[in-house]
C-alpha positions as CSV (number, residue, x, y, z in Angstrom):
1,X,-31.5,198.6,158.1
2,X,-33.8,198.5,155.6
3,X,-33.5,199.2,151.7
4,X,-35.2,201.8,149.8
5,X,-37.4,198.9,148.1
6,X,-38.6,197.4,151.4
7,X,-39.5,194.1,151.0
8,X,-43.0,193.8,152.5
9,X,-45.3,191.1,153.5
10,X,-48.6,191.2,154.7
11,X,-50.5,188.1,156.7
12,X,-54.4,187.4,157.5
13,X,-55.6,183.6,158.0
14,X,-57.3,183.1,154.8
15,X,-55.6,186.0,152.1
16,X,-58.7,187.3,151.3
17,X,-60.1,190.2,153.2
18,X,-57.5,192.3,155.4
19,X,-54.1,191.3,153.7
20,X,-55.6,191.8,150.4
21,X,-56.8,195.3,151.1
22,X,-53.2,195.9,152.5
23,X,-51.9,194.3,149.6
24,X,-54.3,196.3,146.8
25,X,-53.3,199.7,148.7
26,X,-49.6,199.3,149.4
27,X,-49.2,198.1,145.7
28,X,-51.3,201.3,144.6
29,X,-48.6,203.3,146.3
30,X,-45.8,201.7,145.0
31,X,-44.5,199.5,147.7
32,X,-43.0,196.1,146.9
33,X,-45.8,194.1,148.6
34,X,-47.0,190.4,148.9
35,X,-49.6,188.7,150.6
36,X,-50.5,185.8,152.4
37,X,-52.5,183.3,154.7
38,X,-51.5,181.1,157.6
39,X,-54.5,178.6,157.9
40,X,-54.4,175.2,156.3
41,X,-57.3,176.2,154.3
42,X,-59.0,179.0,152.6
43,X,-62.4,180.0,154.0
44,X,-64.9,182.5,153.3
45,X,-68.3,183.1,154.8
46,X,-71.0,180.8,153.7
47,X,-75.0,180.9,153.9
48,X,-74.4,180.6,157.8
49,X,-71.8,180.9,160.3
50,X,-71.5,176.9,160.5
51,X,-71.4,176.7,157.2
52,X,-68.1,178.5,155.9
53,X,-67.1,178.1,152.3
54,X,-64.0,176.1,152.8
55,X,-61.2,175.8,149.8
56,X,-57.7,174.7,148.9
57,X,-54.6,177.3,148.8
58,X,-54.3,176.0,145.3
59,X,-57.9,177.3,144.3
60,X,-57.8,180.4,142.2
61,X,-59.7,183.5,143.4
62,X,-61.7,183.2,140.2
63,X,-62.5,179.2,140.7
64,X,-64.0,180.9,144.0
65,X,-65.9,183.6,142.2
66,X,-67.4,181.3,140.0
67,X,-68.6,178.7,142.6
68,X,-70.1,181.2,145.1
69,X,-71.7,182.4,141.6
70,X,-73.0,179.0,141.2
71,X,-74.5,178.5,144.6
72,X,-76.0,181.9,145.5
73,X,-75.2,184.7,143.7
74,X,-77.5,187.3,145.6
75,X,-76.3,186.3,148.7
76,X,-72.3,186.5,148.0
77,X,-73.2,190.1,146.3
78,X,-75.2,191.0,149.2
79,X,-72.4,190.0,151.6
80,X,-69.7,191.7,149.3
81,X,-67.9,188.4,149.1
82,X,-68.1,188.7,145.4
83,X,-66.7,192.3,144.9
84,X,-63.4,191.5,147.5
85,X,-62.9,188.2,145.3
86,X,-63.3,190.6,142.0
87,X,-60.5,193.0,143.8
88,X,-58.3,189.9,144.7
89,X,-58.3,188.0,141.2
90,X,-56.9,191.6,139.5
91,X,-54.0,191.5,142.1
92,X,-52.9,188.0,141.6
93,X,-54.3,184.4,141.1
94,X,-54.6,182.9,144.2
95,X,-54.2,183.2,147.6
96,X,-50.4,182.0,149.2
97,X,-49.7,180.3,152.5
98,X,-47.0,182.0,154.4
99,X,-45.5,178.7,155.7
100,X,-44.9,177.8,151.9
101,X,-42.9,181.1,150.9
102,X,-39.1,180.7,151.6
103,X,-38.5,184.5,150.1
104,X,-37.0,187.0,152.8
105,X,-38.8,190.1,153.6
106,X,-37.6,193.3,155.4
107,X,-41.2,193.7,157.0
108,X,-43.8,191.7,157.8
109,X,-47.4,192.8,159.1
110,X,-49.9,190.5,160.6
111,X,-53.6,191.5,161.3
112,X,-54.1,189.6,164.7
113,X,-52.2,188.4,167.6
114,X,-53.1,184.7,166.4
115,X,-51.7,185.0,163.0
116,X,-48.5,187.1,164.7
117,X,-47.7,184.1,166.8
118,X,-48.1,181.9,163.6
119,X,-45.5,183.9,161.8
120,X,-43.3,184.3,164.5
121,X,-43.0,180.6,164.9
122,X,-42.8,179.7,161.4
123,X,-39.7,182.1,161.3
124,X,-37.9,181.1,164.1
125,X,-38.4,177.5,163.4
126,X,-36.8,177.8,159.8
127,X,-33.0,177.4,159.9
128,X,-31.2,180.3,160.0
129,X,-29.0,180.7,156.5
130,X,-28.1,184.4,156.2
131,X,-28.8,186.0,160.1
132,X,-30.9,188.9,157.8
133,X,-33.3,190.2,160.4
134,X,-36.8,190.9,159.6
135,X,-39.4,193.2,161.7
136,X,-42.9,191.4,162.4
137,X,-45.5,194.0,163.4
138,X,-49.0,193.0,164.6
139,X,-51.6,195.9,163.8
140,X,-55.2,194.5,164.9
141,X,-57.7,194.3,162.2
142,X,-61.4,193.1,162.8
143,X,-62.1,190.8,159.7
144,X,-64.6,193.0,158.2
145,X,-64.7,195.5,155.0
146,X,-64.7,198.4,156.5
147,X,-61.9,197.7,158.9
148,X,-60.0,195.9,156.7
149,X,-59.9,199.3,154.8
150,X,-59.1,201.6,157.6
151,X,-56.1,199.0,158.6
152,X,-54.8,198.9,155.3
153,X,-54.4,202.7,155.3
154,X,-52.8,202.8,158.7
155,X,-50.5,199.9,157.5
156,X,-49.8,202.0,154.6
157,X,-48.9,205.4,156.6
158,X,-46.7,203.3,159.1
159,X,-44.9,201.9,155.7
160,X,-44.4,205.5,154.9
161,X,-42.8,206.5,158.1
162,X,-40.5,203.2,158.4
163,X,-39.2,203.7,154.8
164,X,-38.0,207.3,156.0
165,X,-36.4,206.2,159.2
166,X,-32.4,206.6,159.2
167,X,-32.0,203.8,161.4
168,X,-34.9,201.5,161.3
169,X,-33.4,198.9,163.8
170,X,-33.0,201.5,166.6
171,X,-36.2,203.8,165.7
172,X,-39.0,201.5,165.0
173,X,-39.8,201.0,168.3
174,X,-40.4,205.0,169.1
175,X,-42.3,205.2,165.7
176,X,-45.0,202.0,166.7
177,X,-45.1,203.8,170.4
178,X,-46.4,207.5,168.7
179,X,-48.7,204.9,166.5
180,X,-50.2,203.6,169.1
181,X,-50.7,207.0,170.9
182,X,-52.0,208.3,167.5
183,X,-54.1,205.4,166.4
184,X,-55.4,204.2,169.9
185,X,-54.5,200.7,168.9
186,X,-51.6,198.2,170.5
187,X,-48.8,197.1,167.8
188,X,-47.0,194.0,168.8
189,X,-43.2,193.7,167.3
190,X,-40.3,191.5,167.3
191,X,-37.6,190.9,165.4
192,X,-36.3,187.5,163.5
193,X,-33.8,186.4,161.4
194,X,-33.6,184.3,158.6
C-alpha cells in the first residue's frame, strides 16, 4: 500500500522536456516528485537533426542555457529550448541519471517504452534489499513541448487517482484500464522490488 506522501519519479531520456514538465506540474500540486533521464549523455536539439547539442549529466541547466545563448540565441529562442532550460533551472540545478539514483520510490512513470524497458532492467539488476514494491508505469509522450504538457496533466490526474486508492496493489490495474479508455493511450505497468 502506498503512503499518503507518495515518492514519485518520472523518467525520460535526457531529463529535459517531458520529465521536467511532469516534475513542474506535480511539484506545483504538492506531490513529492523527482525527475531523471536514462541516457548516457544529455541531448538537446541543435541547428540540424544530425547535430544535437550533447552534454554530460553533470552539466547544469544554467551552463546549457548560457552555452546555447552563445551558440545561437535566436535559434534556441525560436525553438523554445531556452524557455525550457529556464523552467528547468527554476526546478533543480542539473539533470539526473536514473541509474545513478539509489533512492526508493512508490511509483515511477516513464515517458516512452524504450525508457520503461531501461528502468525495469535497471531495477531488476539491483540487489533486492527491502523487497519494497515499486509500480512502474509507462505513458507514451511524444517529445515535443505541447505533448509534454498534455502528458504531464495526464500523469498528474493518474497520481491523484492512485493516491486515493485504498489498495493500490490490487486496484492500480483497473485504474490504468479506465485511463486507457478515457485517454485513448495504452499504458505499460509492472511491479519491481527494491
